[in-house]
MARBA-953545 format. One line per field, with one value per residue: x, y, z of N, C-alpha, C in turn; chain; residue number from 0. Coordinates in steps of 0.05 Angstrom, whole numbers, plus 5000, padded with zeros to 4 digits. Example, Ala and Ser with C-alpha at 12.3 -4.5 7.8 and 13.67 -1.06 7.14 Angstrom:
residues 2
n.c1 <- (5264	5257);
n.c2 <- (4886	4955);
n.c3 <- (5156	5142);
ca.c1 <- (5246	5273);
ca.c2 <- (4910	4979);
ca.c3 <- (5156	5143);
c.c1 <- (5264	5258);
c.c2 <- (4934	5001);
c.c3 <- (5156	5157);
chain <- (A	A);
n <- (0	1);
//
This chain:
residues 130
n.c1 <- (8835	8811	8782	8713	8681	8616	8606	8587	8618	8640	8619	8566	8555	8560	8601	8658	8712	8772	8776	8820	8850	8824	8845	8826	8768	8721	8673	8616	8561	8533	8535	8581	8653	8695	8768	8816	8884	8876	8829	8756	8701	8627	8579	8526	8468	8408	8346	8335	8395	8417	8384	8415	8465	8446	8403	8423	8431	8380	8337	8283	8248	8192	8155	8143	8173	8208	8261	8255	8286	8272	8293	8270	8216	8155	8105	8043	7997	7941	7898	7914	7956	8015	8074	8099	8153	8149	8110	8054	8023	8034	8012	8058	8097	8138	8130	8127	8104	8074	8062	8009	8023	8074	8048	8045	8099	8099	8056	8052	8063	8019	7981	7929	7897	7888	7857	7812	7770	7716	7714	7681	7611	7545	7502	7442	7378	7310	7284	7307	7305	7315);
n.c2 <- (2836	2894	2953	2975	3034	3065	3107	3171	3189	3250	3262	3243	3190	3115	3095	3058	3063	3054	3051	3059	3095	3144	3210	3261	3278	3319	3372	3396	3447	3408	3362	3309	3315	3269	3254	3234	3222	3228	3243	3275	3251	3240	3237	3202	3244	3250	3207	3196	3203	3163	3117	3121	3089	3046	3020	2974	2931	2919	2951	2994	3066	3065	3101	3178	3172	3138	3081	3017	2958	2911	2854	2837	2843	2820	2810	2848	2898	2913	2952	2975	3000	2979	2955	2886	2863	2811	2742	2712	2775	2814	2853	2867	2868	2903	2947	2989	3042	3054	3092	3116	3114	3082	3029	2992	2965	2933	2894	2845	2826	2822	2783	2740	2720	2665	2656	2675	2662	2623	2538	2508	2480	2507	2480	2442	2467	2472	2496	2486	2442	2368);
n.c3 <- (8733	8713	8748	8709	8684	8657	8622	8578	8519	8490	8445	8466	8463	8486	8530	8559	8611	8639	8694	8724	8691	8699	8708	8739	8768	8761	8787	8750	8721	8689	8712	8741	8711	8675	8672	8626	8607	8560	8542	8552	8593	8608	8663	8661	8674	8654	8655	8601	8587	8615	8591	8546	8556	8587	8544	8512	8549	8552	8570	8568	8555	8601	8614	8625	8678	8684	8670	8655	8667	8619	8620	8663	8673	8685	8679	8652	8677	8644	8655	8699	8677	8694	8700	8723	8767	8785	8786	8814	8819	8884	8943	8955	8908	8866	8815	8751	8724	8663	8605	8563	8506	8504	8517	8476	8477	8516	8518	8509	8553	8582	8638	8650	8703	8725	8768	8775	8749	8739	8733	8740	8724	8742	8783	8778	8770	8801	8760	8714	8661	8648);
ca.c1 <- (8813	8809	8742	8702	8653	8598	8604	8592	8638	8646	8584	8535	8549	8567	8636	8665	8734	8773	8785	8855	8857	8822	8867	8816	8745	8714	8645	8603	8533	8514	8542	8614	8657	8710	8787	8838	8906	8870	8795	8742	8675	8617	8561	8492	8445	8385	8335	8352	8426	8421	8385	8434	8480	8427	8386	8442	8432	8352	8334	8258	8231	8162	8144	8169	8190	8227	8265	8250	8304	8244	8290	8253	8187	8143	8073	8035	7965	7936	7878	7930	7976	8035	8089	8110	8166	8139	8081	8033	8027	8025	8013	8089	8105	8151	8123	8136	8079	8068	8046	7992	8048	8087	8036	8057	8122	8093	8023	8055	8061	7994	7971	7905	7900	7858	7837	7789	7754	7714	7700	7658	7577	7533	7481	7416	7360	7284	7265	7319	7292	7333);
ca.c2 <- (2855	2933	2962	3005	3061	3069	3140	3179	3213	3284	3267	3231	3159	3107	3081	3045	3068	3041	3072	3066	3114	3165	3222	3275	3283	3360	3379	3419	3453	3391	3340	3313	3307	3247	3263	3210	3243	3242	3263	3276	3243	3248	3224	3216	3249	3246	3193	3201	3200	3131	3101	3108	3075	3014	3007	2953	2916	2908	2977	3016	3071	3052	3124	3202	3176	3114	3066	2988	2930	2891	2820	2824	2847	2791	2816	2868	2901	2927	2968	3002	3003	2975	2924	2883	2840	2781	2738	2729	2796	2814	2875	2885	2871	2929	2959	3010	3053	3057	3116	3104	3114	3060	2997	2973	2952	2917	2883	2822	2805	2818	2750	2733	2705	2639	2646	2699	2647	2593	2527	2483	2487	2508	2460	2449	2475	2463	2505	2471	2422	2353);
ca.c3 <- (8729	8715	8742	8692	8683	8638	8617	8552	8498	8482	8424	8472	8463	8504	8521	8573	8614	8656	8726	8733	8668	8702	8726	8755	8767	8767	8778	8725	8717	8688	8726	8732	8685	8678	8653	8628	8600	8532	8538	8573	8587	8617	8675	8649	8692	8661	8643	8574	8580	8623	8576	8518	8564	8590	8527	8493	8564	8557	8589	8557	8575	8589	8625	8636	8698	8692	8647	8660	8654	8605	8622	8687	8681	8684	8675	8651	8676	8620	8675	8718	8665	8703	8690	8748	8767	8783	8791	8811	8842	8913	8957	8960	8891	8859	8784	8744	8707	8625	8598	8531	8478	8506	8517	8450	8485	8540	8525	8498	8578	8602	8642	8655	8734	8722	8792	8774	8729	8753	8704	8746	8721	8764	8801	8763	8795	8787	8733	8694	8647	8658);
c.c1 <- (8802	8787	8738	8679	8644	8598	8594	8606	8625	8614	8560	8543	8561	8590	8649	8690	8740	8784	8809	8864	8850	8841	8853	8786	8727	8676	8631	8569	8513	8524	8575	8625	8692	8741	8811	8861	8892	8844	8779	8712	8656	8592	8536	8477	8415	8371	8341	8384	8438	8405	8396	8452	8466	8413	8393	8433	8390	8332	8311	8248	8206	8141	8160	8188	8208	8234	8276	8273	8282	8266	8281	8230	8174	8120	8062	8000	7952	7914	7894	7959	8003	8044	8095	8135	8174	8110	8078	8040	8020	8019	8035	8103	8119	8132	8136	8111	8087	8047	8029	8008	8063	8072	8044	8075	8123	8070	8017	8053	8044	7985	7948	7903	7876	7850	7816	7766	7747	7706	7686	7627	7561	7505	7455	7400	7334	7264	7284	7308	7319	7332);
c.c2 <- (2888	2936	2987	3019	3064	3099	3148	3203	3242	3281	3249	3202	3146	3104	3070	3056	3057	3066	3081	3092	3139	3188	3248	3276	3311	3359	3404	3427	3430	3363	3331	3305	3290	3259	3235	3235	3251	3249	3270	3267	3250	3233	3226	3217	3255	3226	3180	3193	3170	3111	3098	3091	3036	3005	2977	2929	2908	2935	2993	3037	3073	3084	3148	3193	3149	3103	3038	2976	2907	2859	2825	2837	2827	2788	2841	2879	2930	2955	2987	3010	3000	2947	2913	2862	2809	2775	2709	2752	2796	2839	2883	2882	2905	2931	2976	3027	3056	3072	3098	3097	3092	3027	2985	2943	2924	2896	2863	2806	2805	2786	2757	2718	2689	2640	2658	2683	2621	2574	2511	2500	2484	2489	2464	2458	2473	2478	2493	2447	2397	2338);
c.c3 <- (8734	8722	8724	8700	8661	8638	8587	8545	8495	8463	8441	8471	8482	8502	8552	8579	8642	8675	8743	8708	8678	8724	8745	8753	8775	8767	8759	8733	8705	8697	8727	8714	8692	8669	8654	8608	8566	8514	8558	8570	8615	8637	8667	8672	8694	8651	8608	8565	8582	8606	8548	8535	8569	8560	8515	8518	8574	8572	8569	8574	8573	8600	8625	8662	8706	8665	8659	8647	8648	8613	8649	8687	8672	8673	8675	8658	8665	8641	8679	8705	8677	8699	8715	8740	8774	8795	8801	8835	8865	8924	8951	8936	8885	8830	8785	8725	8673	8618	8563	8514	8482	8514	8498	8457	8504	8537	8515	8527	8593	8608	8655	8681	8721	8751	8793	8760	8736	8731	8707	8739	8745	8757	8788	8786	8785	8768	8709	8695	8647	8626);
chain <- (A	A	A	A	A	A	A	A	A	A	A	A	A	A	A	A	A	A	A	A	A	A	A	A	A	A	A	A	A	A	A	A	A	A	A	A	A	A	A	A	A	A	A	A	A	A	A	A	A	A	A	A	A	A	A	A	A	A	A	A	A	A	A	A	A	A	A	A	A	A	A	A	A	A	A	A	A	A	A	A	A	A	A	A	A	A	A	A	A	A	A	A	A	A	A	A	A	A	A	A	A	A	A	A	A	A	A	A	A	A	A	A	A	A	A	A	A	A	A	A	A	A	A	A	A	A	A	A	A	A);
n <- (0	1	2	3	4	5	6	7	8	9	10	11	12	13	14	15	16	17	18	19	20	21	22	23	24	25	26	27	28	29	30	31	32	33	34	35	36	37	38	39	40	41	42	43	44	45	46	47	48	49	50	51	52	53	54	55	56	57	58	59	60	61	62	63	64	65	66	67	68	69	70	71	72	73	74	75	76	77	78	79	80	81	82	83	84	85	86	87	88	89	90	91	92	93	94	95	96	97	98	99	100	101	102	103	104	105	106	107	108	109	110	111	112	113	114	115	116	117	118	119	120	121	122	123	124	125	126	127	128	129);
//
């Protein structure tokens, strides 16, 4: 099986290139340029360009500082505006922030922590009528 790399073509569209077809890689001010005998490709160097490559694999931009693989998001904390990749959340849980504009992409993932609510009834006191 031939190894492949995901790159952007001249028009900024995602494409897959066989590594064995590459004849040169040259640095440029906009990041490395990848050459085959017939074409030139670009490596994504910004989150917007990376999102072009990974959107079809389930990635979404949730904040200006991240793109997140939504296939791994397990819960959303509305108050902190963070998505978590495991549930229940612990102090060591990895998270990504969510901007106010992108809350609609993840609000369906909000989970209530059932341990916060007690369902037991209070014991009767002297002031209650029986």
